[in-house]
N, C-alpha and C positions, 0 to 999 in steps of 0.2 A: 581359117589358117592363122589369122592374127591372134585369135583366142588361144589356139594350141601353142603358138609361139610364146604367149604370155605365161602359159602353164610351165612350159619347158624352162623359162628363165626364172621361175620361182619368184614372181612378184608377190609382195605382201598382200596386195588387194587387186582383184580383177573385176571391174564394173560389169554388171549383168542385170538387166531389168527383170528377167524371168529365169527360172530354173532351166539349165541347159545340160542336165545330166550330171552324174557324179564326176568329180575331178580328184585324182589322187593327191593327197596332201592338203586338200582344201575342204572347207565346209561352206554351205550357202546360207546367207542370212543378211540382216540389216543391222549396221552398227554405225560408228562415228564417221566412216567414209562413205556411207550410203549402202545401197543394195548391191550384192554381188558375192564373189567368192573370196574368203579370207583364208590365209595360211593357218593350218592347224598345227600349232607349235608342238603339241604333244606327239603327234604322229611323226613330224619331221625330225624330232630328236631321238626317236627310237633307233637303237642300233641292233643289227642282227647279232644274235647270240651264237656262240661257238660251243661245240661239245668238248669232252675231255681230251679228244685228239686234236683239237684246234680247228676242226672243220665246222663250216656254217651249218646251223640247224635250220631245217626247212621251216617255212612260215607256218605250215599246217601243224608242226609239232610244238610251236610256241604257244603259251597260254598268257598273252598279255591282257591287260585291262583296257577295255575300250571306253573311250570318253564320250558321253552323250550329253548334249546341252539340255539344261533344265530351266525353263522359265527365263527370266532376265537376270543376268549376272549370277547365275547359280550353276554349279557343275556337279555331276554325279558319276561315279565309276561303277561299271557293271561288268563282272567277269563273264567270260564266254560260256561258262558252265550254266549260265542262266537260260540258255537255249533248251536245257533239259526240262524247264518248267512249261506248263501249259500256258497259252495266252491269257486265260482267265486268272491263273495264279500270278502271272507276271504283272498284270494291270492292278490286281488287288494289292500286291505287295508295294508297288510304287505309290498307289493312292494312299495307303496307310502312312507311308513316309511323308507324303505331301501334306497331310492334314495339319501338321504342326509347323509347316514351313511357309505359310502365307505371309509375305512381307509387303506385297503391293497394297496400296490404297488408292482410291479414286481422288486425285488431286484436282480440284476445281478452282484453284487460286487464280487462274487466268481467265475464268469465266467460260463461255461457250467454246473458246479455242482449245481449252484443256480437254473438254469432252470430245471435241472433234479429233484431237490427236489420239486419244484413247480408243475411239471407235475405229480409226484408221489402223491402229495396231491390232485391234481385235480382228479386223478383216484379214490382216496378214497372217494372224495365228490360225484363222480358219482355213485360209488358202494353203498354208504350209502343211497343216494336218491332212487336208484332202490329198495333197500331192504325195506325201509320204505314205499314206494309206494305199493310194493307187499303185505306187511303185513297189511297196513292200507289204503286200496284203497278207503274206504268210509269215512275216517276220515282225511280230509286235514290238520287239525291242527297238526296231528302227523308228517306229512312229510313236512309241510310248511317251517320250519326253515332250513331243509337240502336243500330244493329247492332254497331258497334265498341265502344260502351259496354257492351253486353251481353257481347260477346266478352271484354272486360277483366274484367268481374265474374266470369265463369266461371273465367278464369285465376287470379284472386286466390284462389279457393277451393282451389287446389292447396296453399296453405299449411296447410290443415286436416290434411294428412297427417302433420304433426308433432304433432298433438293427437288421437290416436285415441280418447282418452277422451271427446271431444265428438261422436263419431259417433252415439251414441244420440240426443242432442239434435238433431243435424242431421237425423236421420230423422223425429223427432217433429214438427219444424217443417214437414214436407212438402216439403223442398227436393229430395229424391231424385225424387219424382214430377214436380216442375217440370222438373228436368234431363232426366229420361227423355223427357219430351214434346219437348224440344229436339233429341233425336236424329232427329226427323222434320222439323227446320227446313229451309226452302227453301234456305238458304245452307249448303252442305256444310261450310264452315269453322267455323260455329257448332256443327254436329253433331260435328265432329272435336275441337273444344275440349272438349266434354262427354266424349268418349271419352278424351282425355288426362287429364281430371280424374279419372275413375274408375280410369284406369290408375295414377295416383298414390295414390289413396285405397285401392284394393284391391291393395296391394303386399304379397306374403307376407313380404318381408324386414322389414316393420314389426313382425312378431311374434317376431323373433329374441331380443329381450331381455325377453320377457313371462314372467317367473318366476311372478307371482301369478295370471295368467290374466285380468287386467282388460282388457288390450288385445284378447285373443281374443273377449271378450264384445262389445266395441264393434265389432270387425270382423264378428262373426256377425250383429249387428243390421243393419249396412250391407249385408252379403251378402244377407240376406233381402229388404231393401227393393229392392236392385238386381235380383236374380233373380226375386223375386215368389213368391207362394204361391197355392195353390188354382187358381182360373181364370186367374190372372195369373202363373203360375209361369214363363212364358217372357218376362216383361216386358223387362228390360234386355238379356239375351243375344239375344233375337229381334230387337230394334231395332238392336243393334250389328251383327249379321250382315247384316241387311237393307241397311245402309249400304254394304256391300261392292259391291253391284251398281251403285252410282253413282260408284265411284272408278275412275279410269283411270290406267294405267301411264305415260301420256305426261306427266302432271303430277307434278312432283317432290313437291309438298306432299301430293298425294293418295296417292302411293306411301308416303310417311311415314305417312299415315293408315291404309293397309292394314297396315303393320307394327305400328302402335299397336293396331289391332283384334286382330291375332294375339296380341300380348303380353297384352292385357286378357283374352282368352279363356283364354290359358295361365295367367294369374294366378288366375282363378276355379277352374280345375281343380286348381291347386296348393293353393289354400285349402281346397278340398274334401278333398284328401288329408291336409291338416293338421288336419281336423276342424272348421274354422270354419263350414262350411255344414251339416254333419250335426248339430253342436251346436245350431244354431238350430232345425233340423227336429225334434229330440227334444223341444223345448218346445211343439211344435204337436200337437194331438190328431189321431188317425187320421181323424176325420171332416173336419177342416179341410184336411189335406194330401192325402187320398185315398191317395197312395203315400207313406208316412211317410218312407222313406229313398231317395228318388229322387236319383241322383247328378247332378252337373253334366254329365258325359258323356252320361247318359241324356237330359237336357233338350236338349243340343245335337243328339243323334241323332234324337230324337222330334219336336222342335218346330221345328227350323231346317234350312236348306239349306246348312249350313256344310260338311259332308263332300262333297256334290256340287260345291260351289263349289271346294273345294281340288282335287278330282280333275279337274275341268274345266280348271282353269288350269295344273295341273301336267302333264297329259297332252296337251292340245291345244296344241302349240307354235305353231300359226298364230294362236291366240287371245291368247296371253300373251307379253309381252316382259319378263317378270320377270328381275331380276338373280339371280345365283346365291345371294346372301345371303337374298333374299326367298323363293326356291324352297326353300332349306334350312329356313327358318323354317316354311314351309307343310308341308314333308315331315315335320318333327319333330312338328308338331301332328297331322297325319294319322295318323302312327304311334302317337302317344299315345292318340288317340281309339279307333283300331281295336284296340289292344292291351288296352283296358279291357273287362272282361267284359260290361258293360252294352251295349256297342255291338252285340254279337251278338243282343241281344233286340230291337233296333229297326231294325237294318240287316241284313236277311237275304240280300240279293242286290245286290252292288255293281255288277253288270252291267246293272241295270235301275233306276237311280235317276232321279228327276225333279228338275230344278233350276228352282224358281219364283222369279223375280227381279222385285221391284217396279221399275217404271220411274220414274225421276226426270227428268221432261221440263222442261228449262230452269228448273231450280230448284223445280219444283212436284211434290210427291209425288202420284203417281197410284195408284189402286187396281187399275189394269190389270196383268195378269200375263203374263209370257212364260215358256213352259215348254220346257225343253230336256232331252232325254233324255241321260243320262250313263252311259256304259259304263265303270264304274270299273276293272274288271279289264283291259279293253283299254288304257285310259290308263296304268295302272301298267306293263303289259307294254311299252308304247311308251317309257316312261321308261327301262326296263331295256335295251331293244333298242339304244339309242344307244351303250351301253357294251359291247356283246357282243364287240367286237374291239379296242376302245381303252380305255385307262385314264383315269380322271379326271385333270384337269390342275391341280387345286389341292386343298388340304386341305378346303376347304368343299365341293367337289364330291364328295370321298370320303365325307364325313359325309352329304351329301344322298342319295347312292346307297344308303348303309347304311340310312337311314330309309325309302327307297322299298321296299327289300327287307323291312324289318321290317313295314311296312304290308301288303305283299303276303302275307307269311307269316301274319300275324295273321288276314287275311281268309279264309285257307284252313281255318279252324276251322269255317266254315259250309259245308254241303254244296253249296248253290246256287253259291257262289263257286268251289268246286272244279270243278263241272260247267262253269262258264264258262271257268275256267282251262284245262281240258282241251280244250274246243271251240276255243279260240283258240291252241292249240298251245303252251301255256305250258311243258309238260314239255320239248318239243323246244328251245324258246328257252333254258331253263335249262341243258340239256345242252350247247348250243353255247357258252354262256358258260364252263362248266366245261372243255370241251374246248379252248378257246382259251388256257386257263391265264392269263387276265387277271384284274384286280382284281375284276370283277363275278362271277367264278366262285365267290368266297367267299360272297357273299350268295345266289347261285343255289343253292348246295349246301344252304343253310339252307331255302330255299323248297321244294326237293325233299323235304327231311326232313318238312316240314309236309304236303306234298301226298300223300306216300306213307303217312304214319303215321296222321294224324288223331287225335282224342281217344281216350284209352285205352279208354273205355267205349262208343265209337261202333261200331255194327255195320253202318254204311252200306256199300252196294256201290260208292259212288263212289270211295272210297279204294282199293278192290280194282281198279277200272278204271284208276286212276292208276298203280298198280304194274305192271299189264299193259302199259300204254302205255310206261312207262319201259323195259321189256324190249324191246318192239317197236322203240323208237327207238334201240336200241343202247346203252342206259345202262350195261350191264356194262363196256363197253370203257373208259369214263372213270371209272367208280365204283371198281372193284376195285383199281386201282393206288393210288388215294387211300386206300382202306381199309387197304391193306397198308403205308401209311406211306411210300411212295416220293415223296420230295420233288420229283423232276423232273416228276411228274405233277400236282402240286398247283397250284391257282391262286396266282399270285404277287401280293403286295400292290403297289399303286402306290407309286412313290418319293415321292409327295406326302403319304403318311400315315406315322405313326410306325413301323408294322410293316414298312414298306418302306424305311426309312432305312438303306441299305446301308453308307454311310460309317461311321455310329456302330456298327452291328452288327459290321462288320469290325474296328473299333478295339477293341470290347469283346472279341471273340474273340482278338485279338492280345494284349490285356492279360491274359487268363486263361491263356494259354500260358506266359507268363513270370511265375513266382511272385514273383521279386524286384521286377520292375516293378509287379506288382499291389499289393505292400505299400507301394510308394512313391507310386503314383498311384491314388487312389480313383476309381471311376466317377462321373461327374457325374450330377446329377439328371435331365437330359434323356436321358443314356445309359441310365439305369435305366428310364425311361419307354419308350424305344424297345425295349429288351430285353423288358420286360414285355408290350408290345403284340405283339411277334413271337411270344412263347410263347403268348399268348392266341389269336393267329391259328391256330396249329397245334392247340391244344387244342380250339378250336371246330370245326375241320375234322374232327378225330377223333371228337368227340361227335356231329356230324351224320352222319358215316359210319356210326356204330353205329345211329343212329335210322333211317337209310335201309335198312340191312340188316335191322333188326328189322321194318320195314314190309313189306319184300319177303317175308320168311319168314312173316309173319302173314297176308298177303292172297293170295299165290299158292297155288293148289291144283291138283288134277287137272283141274278144269274150266277152267282158264285157257287161253286160245288159244295156239297155236304152241308147245305143250309148255313154257311158261315155267317151270313148277314143276320139271320134270326138268332144264332148262337151269341153273337155280339150284343144284340138288343136284350137278350135274356140275362146277360151279365149285368146290365144296368138296372134290371128289375130285382134281382136276387138280393137276399139279406136286407129287405126293406129299403131298397134303392140306395145302399151305402155308397156305391160308386158315383151316383148322381150328387150325393152330398160332397164327395171329394172333388168332383169337377167344379161345383159351385165355390168351394173353398179356394181352389186354385184360380178360378176366374176372378174372384174378388181380390185375391192377393196380387195378381199380375195387372189388374186394372189400376190398383193403387200405385204399384211400382211404375207403371207407364205414365200415369198422370204426374207423378213426382218428377220423373225424368224430363217430361216436357216443361214443367214449371222451372226446374233448375236451369234448363237450357235458355229459356227466355230471360232469366235473371243473370246469365253469364256474360262475360266479356266477349265470348265467341259470337253470340247473337248480335251484339253491337257492331263488331267488326264485319260480320256478314252483311248486315244492313248497310254499312258504310261503303262496302265494296260492290254492292249491287247484287249480292247473292240472294236467292229466294229464301227468306227466313222461314216461311211456313213449311217449305219442303225440308229445310234443315231441321226444323222442330219435329217433323214427322219421322225423320231418320233417327233423331234422338229418342223418340218415343218407342220406336221399334226395337232399338238396341236395349232400351231400359226395361223391357218386358212386354212391349206391345205385340211383338210377333207371337209370343206364347199366349197372350190374351186372345188374339185373333183365332188361334188354332183350338184353344180349349172352348172358345165360344162356338166354333164350328162343330166340335164334338158334342157339345150340349144340344145344339140345334138338331143334330142327327138323332139323338136320343128322344127328344121331345116330339119331333116330327114323326118318329116311327112307333112311339108307344104313348098311349093316352095316360097310362099310369105314371110314366116318367114325366109327362107334361104337367100333370097336376102336382106331383111331388116337387118338381123344380120351382114352380110358381109359389108354392107354400113356403119352401125353404128360403127363397129370395126375399119374401116378405119379412121373415124373421130377421133378416140382415138389413132391413130398411131399404130394400132394392126391389127390382121388378124385372119382368121379362124384357123390358126396354133395354136393359144392360146387354143381354144376349143379342138382341137385334142390332144394337149400335156396334157391337163387335163384328158381327157378320157384314154389316153395311160398309164399315171401314175396310174390312178385309177385301170385299168386292171392289172397292174403289182403287185399290192398289194392284189388283190382278189384271192380267191381260184377258182379252176375250178368249173363251174356251169352255170346255166341259166343266172344269172345276168351278168357274164363275157361275155357270148355269145351275150347278148343284146347290150352291149357296143361295141363289135367288129362289130356287124351289123351296128350300127350308123356310125362307121368309114368308113366302106366299101360303105355305101350309101351316 
């Protein structure tokens, strides 16, 4: 009654801690007198109009302009005819006008208290918008202004990225929880504003000048609040990924939103690699975390549908109209996730994934789920099949295809994925790409190396079956010319990548022939990059050829169908054992590279630092050897051991050729023995021991 009396007496301000319904002639808000109802001067000054006869015109016949508050100290007039617009048109029009009207900035001149004030105002903006949406769900013009004010408040917080030291205070004030809740807002633009905010705040480049580690501490606190801990460990990432299901490629702004979500997820993975996420986990007890060192990739694979989403949109060309830049970004992320060791713990079979997408129906988040089966191996093979006869038409396409091959190769470290790969004729498709000598043959050769080799300690029969299918599909025909180093048989790089820049490669070759001209004209930076890319192309083909040969010699045996084992031995004997000569050449080459890598390590500052800090220097030196060529030396030694233990003619030829190089069979034995020393107990180790005894 007191409140109604106040209204009737037309007070300028009526205190009210909460919204108590609409009051004629008043608006609810917070201003200089506090929170409550203020007299709307515009409405109170309106006079009833009269018609030509002097009679009052009914209110329904009047077309006044209604005044809607916009942000802080801003006003906008909207005619009643606006109700003829659809809600989507109404919001879009208002957002366009808002873009050039941002006047707020994040003022931190008073330190943490300034941030506290802003966060409190943000909470009020959120509450006001929720209230208006609840009261006027079918009248967007009623809540539009509050939504735009909320949108602007979120955008202002982007300025916080220049003050990482305040991240801890920001989290303590509960702002992160408020913002994460907005990721489920009915208006997708508000949700994407939150995504853009965290994209700015969780930027790994902000840690570049962090010499004291203070910025890393602030970033770690924000990472914990965003990612979550315990039962809420999938908070921010899960909500961000869920928003992908309501973004459409037809809308330019929503495509930008997809890009932003991709970049945000990429940022969290990068911050994890920089230690910002693990640092915060170390401060939590084992009881609180459950899994004390769970990585961001593990969270993505275990709790979200991000990987199925990427596979679905990359492989199903009818479903997605993504641009090549967006496809490249998606492929990069997919390769990054699948190459991480934790992905193999939680995604065992890419061919049998389920994509559960939340439905956002007309701006309302629904708990209803749609489940789509995703055959990831099939989709990746479809991506490759497009390029089995043709080259990529741009540099971006070349990078995209390379990432697809990286993702496919990484997936083959899981047996279930290899089984699916073989069932879907993956070996045959890769051999087609190699046989066509197109750009895709380069990546296909790498995939074959993974399919035939498998993990060094894995005794699975599936990799044996892959080797047998390789022989049945005529793989020897395209493989051995590449192994022998015959350039006419090698996949040729696209002219749209550095390795295929024929013009600069020809210019460099011409420059090298003329010593006088070489002294006068130095190679340009771009020319050096092109030459380096071309050398890397051929080095990688050679390394993968060694891996494939090693896989064949490891898995083919007397039980293999179609006498595959004998056919392989026959290849080493033909043409006067030329393939044995090539193996010896490669063995000596990588033995030399391995020894040089070991020597350089012992002479480096890294070795001195390792010894000073108590690190096992011998183990570190072995690691340097393996990276510098030792791994390939071990594998080619094992392949030679296979040939000489299976064929007396190969045995005699290899000994003779080694002597001409001032070496002996002891080199092959040393390679096998060192290989055995680093392998776990298993069938593979026993095979190498058998070679040595025979």
